[in-house]
N, C-alpha and C positions, 0 to 999 in steps of 0.2 A: 505493500500501502504506499510507505512511503516513497518509494521507486515512481509511483506514477504523477505523485503533486506534484513538480516542477513541469511538467507538461500540460496537468490541466490546468494551473495558472497563468502557461505562456498560451496556453489554446485561447483561453477565456479573456486575455489581455489582448489578445490579435482581432477577435473576432466581436468585441463592445463597439460600443460607437462612442463619442467623445464626453470627458468627464462631464458629470452633472453637479458641480458643488454646488454651494451657496443654498438661497432658500429650498424648500423642497414646495411641493404645490397646496396652492391653501386652499383652504376650506372649512367648514365645519366642525369638523375631527382632525383629530392629529393620529397621523399613521405613523405607527411603528411594526415595523416588522421585526418575525420573531421564526428563528431559524433553529429549529431543535430534532433533536433522534426521538422519536415515539413509534419506530416499529426499530427491528435489528437489534442488534447485540446489547448497546446502550440504552433500548426501550426502558427498561425499569429506571435508571437515574433519570431519563429526560421526562418520563411522564411524572414523575414529581417536581421535577422544575417547572413544569407545565400548568399543575393546580395551582403552585404558587404564582407564577406571572398571571394569570386569569386573577386569583384573587384579588392581587394587587391594583390590576386594571378596576375589577369591577369595583373597590374602594375608593379608587380615587375617580371614578366617574359619579359614584354616588355623591360624595362630595363636589360636585360641580366641574369636574375635570381638573386641567390645566389653562387658568385665565379663561375660563369658561369654555372651551373648546373638550372637547369627550376625546378620549385617546379609543382609536379605529387600532384594534391587535390584527394581525394579520399572521398566521401560524402557518408553518409549513415543515414538514417532517423531512427530514435527511437520510432516513435508512441507517443513522451509523454510516453515511457513506461518503465522504469527501466531495465525491463529484455531484454527488445530488447538493452538497452544502452550496457548489460554484451555481448549480444550475438556479438551486432555491434562490441564491443571492440576487441573479442578474432578474427575473422575476421581480423581486424586489424592488431592484433599482427603477423596472421601464416602472412599475406603480408608485413611484418620487415618494418614497417612506422619507418621514424625517428624520431615524434613525434606525439602528438594528441593534437587536439582543439577540447574541451567538449559542451554538447550539454548547451543549455541556461534555461534548464528546471534543476531545483538543486536536485531535489531526484535522475534524470538519475547520474549527476555527482557524486553523493554520494555512487553509486551503482559499477562507472568503476571507481573511486581513488585510491581503494585498493587494483586494477588488476593494475593499471597503475604502484606503486607503488613495485610492488609485482617484477614487469618484468624491472622498473630502466627505464620508460618511460616516458619522459616529460609531464606532464597534462597541456595545457594551457586550462581553465575553461572559460567559457562563464555564469556560474551562480554564483551569491552573496551570496550564503549560509557559515556563517560562519565555520560551520563544516570544511570543505575542508582545512580550514589550520589553523583551531585552536583545536587542539595542528598545529605545523609547520607539514606537511608530504614533505620529502625530494624533491621529483619529483612532486609536484601540484604548479602549480600557479594560481590564480584567475585573473580577466581582468576588470569586474567591481567593483566598490566601496561593500565592505561589507553590509551585511543588516545592522549590529551593526554600521557601518560609515556612511548608515543614517539615522538609529535613532538618534547618534551622533550629528549631524547636523541641523537634527528637533529642537531637546534639545536646543540648541545652538541655537535657531532661538526664539525659547520659551522665553527663559532667557531674553533674550537681548527685546524682546514686551512683559516682562510683564503674557507670559501666567504663571500660577503656576498649573492649576487643570485640568487635560488631561483627557478625555476618550476614550477608543482605541479599535476599534474592530480587528480581527484579521483570518483569513483562519486556518483551526485546520491541511489541509492536505497539507500543503505548508512547506517547508524546509526554503524557503524563507521567510514566514511572519512569521514563528515560532521566528527564526531565529530574526526579527527583534520588535517581540513584548520582547525576552529576550532582549535584547542590550537596551530599552525603559525602562523597567523595572528596569536593572540593574544600568544605568545611571541617571535617572530622577533625584533623590537624588542630586548627584552633582551641577546638573543645576538648583535646587530650584522646581523642578516641581514634581508636587503626581501624582498617576496616578489612579484616582477614581473612575473609571470603564472599569473591562476589560470584552468585550463580542465577544463570540468566535462563528466563523459559519462556516458551511463548504462550500468546491468547491461548490458544486451543488445549494447553496441557491439563491431563486428565490425573498424572501419577507424578506424587513430589518427591519419591522417597529415593530418589538418586541424589536432590538436592539434600533431603536429611542426612542424605550418607556422608555427604561430601564435608556438611556445616556439622557433623559430629564430630570429626578426625579437626576439625580448627583452631580448639582453643578459645572459640566466640562465649563470652558472656552474655549476649543475645542475637536475637534473629529478627532483622528487620525487613518487612515486604512491603512492597512498592506492584501494586496489583487494582485493577480494576473489572468489577464485573465475575465471572465465573469464576477466575482462579483465584481470587479472593475468596470466595466461600469455600471451594474445595482442599485448596492450602490449607487453610485451618482447620476442615473438617477432618484431614488427616492427620493434622499433628499431634493429636494427644497419644498415637498409636505410632507416633516417627520414632521413639527411644532419646527423643533429644528432654533432656530437662531445663532446656533454655526460656526466657519469659519473650513469649512471641509479642511483638507488636507492627500492628497494622496503622494505617494513614486515612484521612480523611473519606476514601472515596468507600469502607465500611463503615460508615459511621452511620447507619441506617438501619430501619429491621430488613432491609432486602438483604442485609448479610446476616444480621445476629440471627432472624426467623431459620434461614435454611441451614445456616451452622450450628444453632441450639446449644445443647449441654457442650459441646466442644469451644463454644466461644467464651464460658467461665475462666476468670482470669488474664483472659488476650488483653491486651491494651492497644488504645483504637484512638487514632487522635479525632477533634471535631474542631467545627465552628463553634465558639460561641453560643451561638439560640442555638445549639442542639441542645446542650448542659444552661439553657436560662433560664430553670427551676429554682437554680443553686444559687444565683443571683442575688446579690442583695439588691431592694428598693434602689430605683431611679430609672436616669432616660432611658440607658442599655437596656435593661428589664423591662422597661414599659414598650420599648420599640420591639423585643420580643415578642411579646406577650400581644400586640397588636395584630401579627402572623399567626403566632401558634394558637389563640384561643380558638378565631375562627376555622383554622383546620382543622384544630382536635374536633371539633362538633363537628363538620361537616364530615372526616373522614374517617374519626376513632381512632385516630395513634401520635404519638409526637411526630412533628415536621421532622423529615431526617435532613442531611447538610443539601441534598440537590435543593431542594425545597427553601433552604433559608439562602440560599444562590438566588432562587428566581425570583423571589420575592423582594431582595434587595437591589437587584439589577434594576426592574423597575422602578424603584424609590429613584435608586440613584439619577437616571436618566430623566424622570419626571422632575425633580430637582434642579437639575440642568435646564430642561425647557425653561421653567419657570423662572431661574434666574437667568436666562438667556433674553426672555419678554418676547418669546415668539419661536419659528422654527427656522429660524435660518439655523442651517447646520455650522457655520462656520463659528457662530454666536454659542452655540450649545458646544460644540467640540469646546471651545476659552472655558464655558461655563462649569464644564466638567473638570478641568485642568486645575479650577481654583478651588473643587467643592471640596466640604467639609461637610460630612452626614453621618449619625447614628444612626444601625442600621441593624437586625436582626445577625448580621454577623460582625460587627463591631463597628468601631466607629472610623470611618473613612477619611483621610487627608489625602487627594490627589494632588500631582505638582508637577513644573517643565519636564522635573527629575524621577517622578514615580507616578506613571499611569496602574499600580497594582491598589495601593493606598493603606492596605492593612499590614501588619508586622507580625514575628515569631509570639508573640503576646498576644494575639487574638487568637491563639488557639490552643484549645486543652488539649491535655494529653490524659485520657480518663482510662479508666479497667472494669472490666463486665463482670457486673455483679449479679444477680439472677435474671438474667439476661435482659438486662440494662445498661448504660453508661453512665458510669459513676466516674467524675472530674480526682484524680488524684489530690494528695491534701499539695502537694505542691501546685499543682497545675488550681484549684481552689483557690488557693492565696494570690496566686496573678490574676484569675479573672476578679477575685474580687476588689485586689488595686485598680484593675483597669476599669473596673465599673464606677470605682469612687471618684478617681480623678475626670470620667466624664460627667457624673453628677447625677 
């Protein structure tokens, strides 16, 4: 898949018509495009994001819209395929959308982003891959904490808890996982950590016993896994019978019932990172907890469960874009871009502070290190203290 992305992007660049920066088409509504994985491998993740993108749009419209104009959301399914993301981008471009909220699947985001940059259309991505904003792209802004930030937050936990030798397994076909691997490899020494074993696997992997065997003789004190979707479930289910006695660490892609439920009892005791909103019930009262409750209350009432990581990202993406449109005073795309770049906003995933040198907006301190207890994610004492301090600083 990675090999065909340049060809797809080049083809789109060659066949596209002239760039259409500046103001989007006027009218009684504000057209926002939404490209998401609603079928294919990432459908469970994208489906959760769609629920809260819809919720945020409903809430904003019920309150009178933005500047008196309702949001018209145009949702298209990328089928977890980068070429479909490119196809849908061109559809949205022809419909003169004001901005686009991008896919949860990083590979789609990396295919669509250069087109949005070319056409000067604000692109708010729900994918965490670092390459979207490193180096900075003028019109692209990321909602989830970046893979490198998840890596750094995990290394900070290792440092405090005297874990100095770590084995790492990662999905070679996932831009998210590769960015996480790179982030840990690059930053490990700064936190006194040695990566003593790196084990690659593919998204289709079904047997992780060879990886466990290699880790067993590595001298590692912990195993960190970078995966999304099915491999994260399969590996965790097989881990209790691996013979390894090391703590297992998973990332934000596993911070939902989509991982907890199928893994079942095997998840007990596993460490899982998440956005702050996933464990928002543990926060002290204040603006951050209010932002979480504004989303999680209606979500739980409608769907009957705690909103997962991907739901937090979708809701925050709409809120960030709506705030930028409000600040810009209309649908001029360049003004919206400028508004995003100077935006500070409290959302269920933390307080964003975008700038000319930071289009991700979050920090490692916005990430919680949790442990599974009785089927639920519970912040470790270390993370609980950090999140409380962050919440109190926001007020």
